[in-house]
C-alpha positions as CSV (number, residue, x, y, z in Angstrom):
1,M,220.3,111.0,38.5
2,K,220.1,112.1,42.1
3,G,216.9,112.8,44.0
4,G,215.6,116.3,45.0
5,A,214.1,119.2,43.1
6,R,214.6,119.3,39.4
7,E,213.9,122.2,37.1
8,G,210.5,121.8,35.4
9,A,209.4,118.9,37.6
10,G,206.0,118.7,39.4
11,R,202.6,120.3,38.8
12,K,202.8,123.9,37.5
13,P,201.3,126.6,39.7
14,G,197.6,127.1,39.3
15,V,197.0,123.6,37.7
16,P,194.5,121.7,39.9
17,N,195.0,118.1,40.9
18,K,192.7,115.4,39.5
19,V,190.2,115.5,42.4
20,T,189.8,119.3,42.2
21,A,189.6,119.2,38.4
22,K,186.9,116.6,38.6
23,R,184.9,118.5,41.2
24,E,185.1,121.7,39.3
25,A,184.0,119.9,36.1
26,E,181.0,118.4,37.9
27,I,180.0,121.9,39.3
28,A,180.3,123.4,35.8
29,E,178.2,120.6,34.3
30,S,175.4,121.1,36.9
31,G,175.2,124.8,35.9
32,L,174.7,125.9,39.5
33,T,177.5,126.7,42.0
34,P,176.9,126.6,45.7
35,L,177.1,130.4,45.8
36,E,174.5,130.8,43.0
37,Y,172.2,128.4,45.0
38,M,172.5,130.5,48.2
39,L,171.9,133.7,46.2
40,S,168.8,132.1,44.6
41,I,167.4,131.3,48.0
42,L,168.2,134.8,49.2
43,R,166.3,136.4,46.2
44,D,163.3,134.1,46.4
45,E,160.6,136.1,48.2
46,T,158.5,132.9,48.7
47,Q,161.1,131.4,51.0
48,E,160.9,131.9,54.8
49,V,162.7,134.9,56.2
50,A,164.9,132.7,58.3
51,A,166.1,130.7,55.3
52,R,166.8,133.8,53.3
53,F,168.7,135.4,56.2
54,E,170.8,132.2,56.6
55,A,171.6,132.2,52.9
56,A,172.6,135.9,53.1
57,K,174.9,135.2,56.1
58,Q,176.5,132.3,54.3
59,A,176.9,134.1,50.9
60,A,178.2,137.4,52.3
61,P,181.9,136.5,52.7
62,Y,182.0,135.5,49.0
63,C,180.3,138.7,47.8
64,H,181.7,141.4,50.2
65,A,185.2,141.9,51.6
66,K,185.6,142.0,55.4
67,L,186.1,145.5,56.8
68,A,189.6,146.0,58.3
69,A,190.1,147.1,61.8
70,M,191.2,150.8,62.2
71,A,193.6,152.2,64.7
72,L,192.2,154.9,66.9
73,E,194.6,157.5,68.3
74,V,193.3,159.3,71.4
75,D,195.1,162.1,73.1
76,V,194.8,161.3,76.8
77,S,197.0,164.2,77.9
78,A,194.2,166.7,77.4
79,N,191.9,167.1,80.4
80,L,188.1,166.9,80.2
81,A,187.5,170.6,81.1
82,S,189.6,171.8,78.2
83,I,187.9,169.4,75.8
84,I,184.4,170.7,76.9
85,A,185.5,174.3,76.7
86,E,186.8,173.8,73.1
87,A,183.5,172.0,72.1
88,R,181.4,174.8,73.6
89,A,183.5,177.4,71.7
90,R,183.0,175.6,68.4
91,V,179.2,175.4,69.0
92,A,179.1,179.1,69.9
93,A,181.0,179.9,66.7
94,V,178.5,178.1,64.6
95,Q,175.4,179.7,66.2
């Protein structure tokens, strides 16, 4: 048999290695994940505001997606006088 990749060899996708599996098992046994701990501090009104704020900052990336940047298209060919005239016309039409 020659070296190299063989069909069916190696760890299957999604299967954790031994260290990761052990760590995940320990977290599951403890009953409290780091995120759950941060959220418990955040929700505890007896904690100092600074501690609650820090917990919110640290937990936010795991609870809310980051907003994507948006491209802004600006027409620089229009001159300022025409833009002002159009804005005044729109205001006059509303009144």
